[in-house]
C-alpha positions in Angstrom: 83.3 98.1 83.5 87.2 96.9 84.1 89.7 97.4 81.4 91.4 94.8 79.3 94.7 95.2 80.7 94.9 97.0 83.8 92.0 98.9 86.0 93.5 101.6 88.8 90.6 101.9 91.8 91.0 105.1 93.7 88.8 107.3 96.3 89.5 108.6 99.4 89.5 106.6 102.8 87.1 104.1 103.8 85.6 104.7 100.3 84.9 100.9 99.6 88.0 100.0 98.0 89.5 97.1 100.3 85.6 95.9 100.3 85.7 95.7 96.6 88.8 93.2 96.7 87.0 91.1 99.7 83.3 90.9 97.8 85.6 88.7 95.4 88.0 86.9 97.3 84.9 86.0 99.4 82.7 85.3 96.7 85.5 83.4 94.0 88.4 83.5 96.2 90.7 80.1 97.1 89.2 80.3 100.7 85.8 80.2 100.2 83.1 82.5 101.0 83.6 83.5 105.1 80.9 85.9 105.3 79.8 86.8 108.6 76.3 88.6 110.0 78.4 92.4 109.8 78.7 92.1 106.2 75.3 92.5 106.0 74.0 95.8 106.2 71.6 97.3 109.2 68.3 97.4 106.8 69.1 93.9 105.7 69.9 92.4 109.2 66.3 94.0 109.9 65.1 91.0 107.8 66.7 88.2 109.7 64.3 89.4 112.4 61.4 90.0 110.0 61.9 86.9 109.1 61.5 85.0 112.1 58.6 86.6 113.0 56.6 85.7 109.9 58.0 81.8 110.7 56.6 82.0 114.2 53.0 83.6 112.6 52.9 80.2 110.5 53.6 81.8 107.3 54.8 79.4 104.9 58.4 78.3 104.4 59.0 79.7 100.9 57.4 83.3 102.2 60.0 83.1 105.1 62.5 82.5 103.1 61.9 84.8 100.5 62.0 87.4 103.4 65.7 86.4 104.8 68.2 88.9 102.8 71.0 87.6 100.4 74.5 89.0 99.2 74.9 88.7 95.5 77.6 89.6 92.7 76.4 89.7 89.2 79.2 89.9 86.8 78.8 90.7 83.2 81.3 88.8 80.8 81.8 89.8 77.1 82.8 87.7 74.4 83.5 87.7 70.8 80.1 86.1 68.9 82.4 85.0 66.6 84.3 82.5 68.3 83.2 79.1 67.6 84.2 77.8 71.0 83.6 79.9 74.3 85.0 77.3 77.0 84.1 77.5 80.5 81.9 80.7 79.4 79.6 78.4 77.5 77.2 77.2 79.9 76.9 80.8 81.0 75.4 81.7 77.3 72.0 81.0 77.9 69.9 83.2 75.7 68.6 83.0 72.1 70.0 86.4 70.8 72.5 85.9 67.8 73.3 89.4 68.2 74.3 89.3 71.9 77.7 89.0 73.2 77.1 89.1 76.9 77.2 86.4 79.3 75.8 87.4 83.0 76.6 85.2 85.9 75.7 85.6 89.6 76.6 84.3 92.9 74.8 84.5 95.9 75.5 83.4 99.3 72.0 82.6 100.6 69.9 80.0 102.5 67.7 76.9 101.0 64.5 75.6 102.4 66.5 72.7 103.5 68.8 75.1 105.9 65.6 77.3 107.2 65.4 75.4 110.4 69.1 75.6 111.2 68.8 79.8 110.8 66.0 80.5 112.6 65.3 77.4 115.5 66.8 79.5 117.8 66.1 79.0 121.8 64.5 81.5 123.8 66.4 84.1 125.6 67.9 83.6 128.6 66.2 85.4 131.7 67.2 89.1 131.8 68.3 88.9 128.1 66.8 91.5 125.8 65.0 88.8 123.2 66.3 90.9 120.0 69.7 91.0 121.2 70.1 87.3 122.0 68.4 86.5 118.6 71.4 88.2 116.5 73.8 87.0 118.8 72.6 83.5 118.4 72.2 84.8 114.3 76.1 84.9 114.2 76.6 80.8 115.0 73.7 79.8 112.5 74.4 82.1 109.9 77.8 80.3 108.3 75.4 76.8 108.7 72.5 77.9 107.0 73.9 79.9 104.2 75.9 79.0 101.4 77.3 79.7 97.6 74.9 79.3 95.1 75.7 80.1 91.3 73.6 80.5 88.3 73.5 81.8 84.7 71.2 84.5 83.9 69.8 85.5 80.2 70.9 88.9 79.4 67.8 89.4 77.2 65.1 88.0 79.9 65.9 88.2 83.5 63.8 85.9 83.9 65.5 82.7 82.4 68.3 81.3 84.6 70.3 78.8 84.7 71.3 77.1 88.5 74.1 75.3 88.9 75.5 72.6 91.4 78.0 73.8 93.4 80.6 76.3 92.7 82.4 74.1 90.3 81.7 76.2 87.4 82.3 79.3 88.7 86.0 78.7 89.4 86.3 77.5 86.1 85.1 80.3 84.4 86.9 83.0 87.0 90.0 82.6 88.4 91.3 85.7 91.5 94.2 85.8 92.8 95.5 88.7 95.3 98.8 90.2 96.3 97.8 91.9 99.5 98.7 95.2 101.3 100.1 93.7 104.1 103.1 91.1 102.7 104.8 90.4 106.1 108.2 91.4 104.6 109.8 92.9 107.7 112.1 91.4 110.1 111.0 88.8 111.8 111.7 88.7 115.8 114.3 85.7 116.0 116.4 85.6 112.6 115.6 86.8 109.1 112.3 86.7 107.2 112.7 84.5 104.1 109.4 85.2 102.6 110.5 85.3 99.1 112.5 82.3 99.5 108.9 80.4 100.7 107.6 81.1 97.6 110.1 78.7 95.2 108.0 75.9 97.0 105.3 77.2 95.7 106.4 77.8 92.3 108.1 74.2 92.8 104.4 72.7 93.3 102.8 74.2 90.2 105.6 73.0 87.6 105.7 69.8 88.8 101.5 69.0 88.4 100.6 67.1 85.5 99.0 69.8 83.8 102.3 72.3 83.8 103.6 73.2 80.7 106.0 70.7 79.2 109.5 72.8 80.0 108.0 73.5 83.7 107.6 69.9 84.2 110.5 68.8 82.9 112.3 71.5 85.1 110.3 70.1 87.9 111.3 66.5 87.1 114.9 67.4 87.0 115.3 69.2 90.1 113.7 66.4 92.1 116.0 64.2 90.3 118.7 65.3 91.8 117.2 66.0 94.8 117.0 62.2 95.1 120.5 61.5 94.3 121.5 63.4 96.8 119.3 61.5 99.0 120.8 58.0 97.7 123.8 59.1 98.6 122.8 60.4 102.1 121.3 56.3 102.4 124.5 55.0 101.7 127.9 55.7 104.5 125.6 58.6 106.1 122.7 56.4 107.7 125.8 53.9 108.7 127.0 56.2 110.5 123.9 57.5 112.3 123.4 54.1 112.7 125.8 54.2 115.3 124.6 56.9 117.3 121.2 54.2 118.1 121.5 53.2 121.9 122.9 50.0 122.6 119.6 47.8 121.9 120.9 44.6 122.5 122.1 45.3 126.3 118.7 45.4 127.0 117.8 42.3 125.2 116.4 43.7 122.2 116.3 42.8 119.4 114.8 39.6 120.6 114.2 36.9 117.4 111.0 38.3 116.8 111.9 41.4 116.6 113.7 43.3 113.4 116.6 45.4 113.6 116.3 49.2 114.0 118.0 51.8 111.5 118.1 54.8 110.2 117.1 56.1 106.9 117.2 60.0 105.6 114.6 61.1 102.9 114.6 64.4 101.4 111.8 66.4 100.3 111.9 68.4 97.4 109.2 71.0 98.5 110.5 71.1 102.4 113.7 72.0 101.1 112.5 75.1 98.9 110.4 75.8 102.1 112.7 75.2 104.8 116.3 75.2 103.5 116.5 77.5 100.8 116.6 81.2 100.6 117.2 84.1 97.8 120.2 86.0 99.0 122.0 88.9 97.1 125.2 88.3 95.4 128.4 89.6 97.0 132.0 90.6 95.2 133.7 88.8 97.9 131.8 85.5 97.9 129.7 86.5 101.2 126.5 86.6 100.1 124.1 89.2 102.0 120.8 87.3 103.4 117.3 87.9 102.2 116.3 90.5 105.0 119.0 92.8 104.4 117.8 94.6 101.8 115.4 97.3 101.9 111.4 96.8 102.0 110.7 98.2 98.9 113.4 96.4 97.2 111.8 93.2 98.7 108.1 94.2 97.9 108.6 94.8 94.3 110.4 91.5 94.0 107.9 90.0 96.1 105.0 91.0 93.9 106.8 90.1 90.6 107.1 86.5 92.0 103.7 86.3 93.4 102.5 87.4 89.8 104.9 85.0 88.5 103.5 82.2 90.5 99.5 83.0 89.7 100.8 82.8 86.0 101.7 79.4 86.1 99.0 78.6 88.4 97.1 79.6 85.1 98.8 77.7 82.9 98.9 74.3 85.1 95.2 74.3 84.7 93.7 71.6 82.4 90.9 74.0 82.0 91.9 77.8 81.9 89.5 79.9 83.3 88.0 82.6 80.4 88.7 85.6 82.9 91.7 85.9 85.0 91.8 89.0 87.8 94.5 89.4 90.1 94.0 92.6 92.6 97.0 94.5 93.9 96.4 96.4 96.9 97.9 99.5 97.4 101.4 98.2 95.4 103.2 101.6 96.3 104.1 100.1 100.0 106.9 100.8 100.9 108.4 102.2 97.2 109.7 105.5 96.7 107.6 107.7 94.2 109.3 106.7 90.9 109.1 103.0 91.7 105.8 103.6 92.0 104.9 104.9 87.9 107.6 102.5 86.7 105.5 99.8 88.5 102.1 100.6 87.1 103.8 102.0 83.8 105.3 98.5 83.2 103.1 96.1 84.8 101.4 95.3 81.2 104.8 95.0 79.6 105.7 92.9 82.3 102.6 90.2 81.4 103.7 90.4 77.6 107.7 89.2 79.2 106.2 86.9 80.9 103.7 85.0 78.3 106.7 85.0 75.9 108.0 82.6 78.0 105.5 79.9 76.4 105.9 80.9 72.5 103.5 77.8 71.7 100.7 79.3 74.4 98.2 81.5 73.8 99.0 84.8 75.7 98.3 85.1 79.8 94.4 86.1 79.9 94.8 88.2 83.0 93.0 91.4 83.8 94.8 93.7 87.0 92.8 95.4 89.4 95.2 97.5 91.7 93.6 99.8 94.8 95.9 102.7 95.4 96.2 105.5 97.7 99.4 107.0 96.0 98.7 109.8 93.4 101.7 108.9 92.0 100.4 105.1 90.8 96.7 107.1 90.1 98.3 109.7 88.0 100.4 107.3 85.8 97.4 105.3 84.9 94.9 106.4 81.8 92.0 108.5 82.9 90.3 105.6 80.9 91.7 102.6 83.4 90.7 105.1 86.8 87.2 103.9 88.2 86.8 106.5 91.2 84.8 105.3 94.4 82.5 108.0 96.2 81.6 107.5 99.6 78.4 109.3 100.1 75.2 108.9 102.4 72.3 110.7 100.3 71.0 111.6 103.9 70.8 111.2 107.5 68.2 108.2 107.6 69.9 106.2 104.6 72.7 104.0 105.0 76.2 105.1 103.4 77.0 103.5 100.4 79.7 104.0 97.5 79.2 105.1 93.9 81.6 103.6 91.8 82.3 106.0 88.4 83.8 105.5 85.3 86.3 107.7 84.3 85.8 106.5 80.5 82.0 107.4 80.4 82.3 110.4 83.0 85.2 112.2 81.0 83.9 111.6 77.5 82.2 115.2 77.7 85.5 116.8 77.8 87.8 117.6 74.5 90.5 115.1 74.4 93.0 118.2 74.2 91.2 118.9 77.7 91.5 115.5 79.1 95.2 115.1 77.8 95.8 118.9 79.7 94.6 117.5 83.3 96.4 113.9 82.5 99.6 115.4 81.8 99.0 118.3 84.9 97.8 116.0 87.2 101.0 114.0 86.7 103.6 116.5 86.4 102.2 118.0 90.1 101.2 114.8 91.4 97.8 116.0 91.9 95.8 114.3 95.1 92.5 115.5 94.0 91.4 111.7 94.1 91.9 111.3 97.5 90.8 114.4 99.3 87.9 115.6 101.0 87.9 118.8 99.5 90.1 121.2 97.3 91.2 124.6 96.8 92.5 126.0 93.6 94.6 128.9 93.8 95.7 130.5 90.6 99.4 131.8 92.1 102.2 130.7 94.2 101.5 133.2 96.7 98.1 131.9 97.6 99.5 128.6 97.4 102.4 129.3 100.1 99.5 131.4 101.9 97.1 128.8 102.2 97.9 126.7 105.5 97.8 130.4 107.2 94.8 131.3 105.7 92.9 128.3 106.8 94.2 128.5 110.1 93.8 131.7 110.8 90.2 131.2 109.3 89.9 128.4 112.0 89.9 130.7 114.5 86.5 131.9 114.3 84.8 128.4 113.0 84.0 125.5 115.2 85.6 122.7 116.3 83.2 120.2 114.3 84.0 122.5 110.8 87.4 123.7 111.2 89.8 122.8 107.8 93.1 121.5 109.9 90.4 118.5 110.7 89.9 117.5 106.8 91.8 116.3 104.0 92.2 119.4 102.1 94.5 119.9 99.2 95.5 122.9 97.5 96.3 122.8 94.3 98.2 125.4 91.9 96.4 125.7 88.4 96.8 129.7 87.5 93.8 131.7 86.6 94.0 130.5 82.8 93.5 126.9 83.2 91.3 126.4 86.0 88.1 126.5 84.1 89.1 122.9 82.4 89.0 121.1 86.1 85.4 122.1 86.6 83.8 119.6 84.6 86.5 117.0 86.5 85.5 118.2 90.1 82.0 118.0 89.0 82.1 114.4 87.9 84.3 113.7 91.3 81.7 115.6 93.4 84.5 117.5 95.4 83.7 120.1 97.2 86.0 122.9 95.8 86.9 126.9 96.4 88.3 127.8 92.9 90.5 131.3 94.3 91.3 133.6 91.9 91.6 137.3 90.7 89.4 139.6 89.5 91.6 140.8 86.7 90.3 144.2 86.0 91.2 145.6 82.9 90.1 148.7 80.8 91.2 149.7 77.3 94.2 151.6 75.9 94.7 153.4 72.5 98.0 152.9 71.2 99.9 153.5 67.8 101.7 150.4 66.7 104.5 150.4 64.1 103.0 151.3 61.5 101.5 154.3 62.7 97.6 152.7 62.8 96.1 153.3 66.2 94.9 149.7 68.0 93.0 148.8 70.9 94.6 146.9 73.8 93.5 145.8 77.3 95.4 146.7 79.8 95.5 146.2 83.7 94.1 148.9 86.0 92.6 149.2 89.2 89.1 147.8 89.4 87.4 151.2 89.8 88.7 151.8 86.0 88.0 148.7 84.8 85.2 147.4 82.4 86.3 143.8 81.9 88.1 141.2 83.0 90.8 138.8 81.6 90.4 136.0 84.0 89.6 133.2 81.6 88.4 131.5 85.2 86.1 133.8 86.1 84.4 134.3 82.6 84.0 130.8 82.1 82.0 130.4 85.5 79.4 133.3 84.9 79.3 133.0 81.0 75.6 131.7 79.8 74.8 128.0 78.6 73.5 129.7 75.3 76.7 131.4 74.9 78.8 129.4 72.3 81.7 132.2 72.0 83.9 131.6 75.1 86.3 134.1 74.0 84.4 136.7 73.1 81.9 136.9 75.7 82.7 139.5 78.6 81.1 140.6 82.4 82.5 144.0 84.3 84.2 144.2 87.0 80.9 146.2 88.6 78.6 143.1 87.6 81.0 140.7 89.1 81.7 142.8 92.4 77.6 142.3 92.8 77.3 139.0 92.2 75.4 136.9 95.4 76.9 134.0 97.4 74.3 131.9 95.6 75.6 132.7 91.9 79.1 132.2 92.8 77.9 128.6 93.8 77.7 125.7 91.2 76.8 122.6 92.9 80.0 121.4 94.7 82.4 124.0 93.5 82.6 127.4 94.7 85.0 130.5 93.0 86.3 133.4 95.0 87.8 136.8 94.0 87.9 140.1 95.0 84.8 141.7 96.5 84.5 145.2 98.7 87.0 145.1 102.3 84.4 146.8 103.8 80.1 146.0 102.8 79.0 149.1 101.2 82.1 150.8 100.0 84.1 150.9 96.7 87.5 149.3 98.4 88.3 146.3 96.2 91.0 145.2 95.2 92.4 143.7 91.4 94.4 141.1 92.9 95.4 138.9 96.4 98.5 141.4 96.8 96.2 144.0 97.1 94.0 142.8 98.5 95.9 141.9 101.6 97.5 145.4 101.7 93.3 146.8 102.3 93.0 144.0 104.6 96.1 145.0 106.5 96.8 148.9 106.3 99.0 149.0 109.4 101.3 146.5 107.8 101.8 148.7 105.0 103.3 152.0 104.4 101.1 154.6 102.3 100.0 157.8 101.6 96.0 157.2 102.0 95.6 160.7 100.2 93.3 159.0 97.1 91.7 156.1 96.8 92.3 153.5 98.6 91.8 150.6 96.3 94.0 152.3 93.7 96.8 153.2 95.8 96.6 149.6 97.5 97.0 148.5 94.2 100.2 150.8 93.2 102.0 149.3 96.4 101.1 145.7 95.8 103.0 146.4 92.6 106.1 147.1 94.1 105.7 144.0 96.6 107.9 141.1 95.7 105.0 138.3 95.9 107.3 135.1 97.3 108.8 137.8 99.8 105.3 138.9 100.6 103.7 135.6 101.1 106.6 134.3 103.6 107.1 137.2 105.4 102.5 136.9 106.0 103.2 132.8 106.3 105.7 132.9 108.6 106.7 136.5 110.6 103.5 138.2 110.4 101.5 136.3 113.7 98.6 138.3 113.7 96.8 139.8 110.3 93.5 140.1 108.9 92.4 137.4 105.9 91.2 139.6 102.7 87.2 138.8 103.0 86.6 137.1 99.8 89.1 134.5 100.8 87.6 134.8 104.3 83.9 134.1 103.2 85.3 131.5 100.9 87.1 128.9 103.1 84.0 129.2 105.7 81.8 127.7 103.1 84.4 125.4 102.5 84.7 124.0 106.0 81.2 123.2 106.2 79.6 119.6 104.8 79.4 119.3 101.1 75.6 119.7 99.5 73.1 117.1 99.4 73.7 115.4 96.0 70.5 115.6 94.0 68.4 112.9 93.6 68.9 112.4 89.7 73.2 111.7 90.1 74.4 108.3 88.8 73.5 105.6 91.1 76.1 103.1 91.9 77.7 102.0 89.0 77.8 97.9 88.1 81.1 96.6 87.1 81.8 94.3 84.4 84.8 92.0 84.1 85.6 91.8 80.2 
């Protein structure tokens, strides 16, 4: 479902974001359907061959037609039932249910009985060419001739009740789609300056001059045309007389004769040609020397170009005799050439810009437009609210099936998270420019030490992995969240189906009795070596292992001994795995409390210690004297060969493997609605 104002589409590379835009362009765009054989899936292409086999076997034409694949786009429009006139949507409302407020339109790319022979009458394969290969090669040419666009309305209360439309006029009146592409060709031309922005003025004039345009726009276009005509009359006076003298002396050659007319020049000016070829946008200079369009930075020019395109689409919408019920504008990668702050401003001010454009037509209704923005930028994505985000997940359920895209609606998927946690997640991701939306895998760490060291840790672990699974070959993002907040991310990670390693500290504590200022004895839980610990103070760990039937999040406890005994399976939950300190050497009690003492235990030769008592306790004492930032930089840069603590080694090895196969009951690919 699309939001009323702006919907932001995010996801990893090749997850289907651009394809989503192309679907609307090919079905409803101004270019018309331009589908190719490659647009059909592998399974669908097999149906072409099966259909031609049926035809050769003498099957009925209707059965052959039914065996052929089709491409379809189904759109659900929501409307207010109290409105007396639904305009272009009315023909698509075919149900009799007074409580229904939905209309369904389907656009199909399919053949008909009349074009069946055009598609399947393919000459025999030449000698030496495999028949199946020849068939599909020929299909590339016959497909566009046999397939065409068909539009129908579907009763939302009865799928069998349908209304077919002749041509695509009904759909064009119902839905207008425009596109601001990612490749905006604003770079310098090979010869001279690129005046792309200036050429948009021609399109704006053409729209304003249309007989259905707003009165103010028509008046402005008429004045501009009259001004050019006035110049034209002046040119056709003295200027043309001077041009006449440049003509060769035809009389010398006996021309003109009595039957011939006199030659004379006549100069005419065309407004559109003037605007397109001879009008440039320049940047005002203080000394009267104005800078050409191409002299400004790509970021500024991109922003200006996008705003002018939006204005041209707005005027085209106003100029339509019958305005469409829904106007969709797709903006691809608005972050191109924009610095991070400008990206955030663009997405946050887009809806405000619509209000300003509509304000220029005070006597008319507001611009009924919905934006669909595809992006790879965490600055753009995180500036949008959770409700406006749609996450595209590329998945392959098993080896036998084809890859497919699952559309995940944040408005539905995040409903189980409390408003307070949603607000925390959104603000945190905005402040840190978190790129969880775009990563293949993620590592969540507790502190700065782990974050600084994680690239080096991954590099060391990669040495024990085969080339296929090395972390350096995967897009892994590292997010510092702290032990007190990591558990808030668990529902979000599950929703994203993002394979994530949560690296945190065991944080053992023990009870210590103290006297307060009033002389009363109280018990406080303080840090201690793991061997002495009775609890963990780590919220991420407690939330991970807390039983589902336990509602007391703060009161439920688990001992360090129980945590050390947890199996690898117990540390894994769906796409997530938690990693905390365990015995550095299997079968021993040498277990660290935090990352720093785990580093000491794993690399005893890098530190000076007496080794007179319990090694874990001594490592804990040494770690208390270490400066975290200095230690992180030392092992990240200076130390070349050192051992990765066992709990991180096991966790990163797990992360390097492919994600788990999705369960059969996971959310099915969503249907999008234009509302």
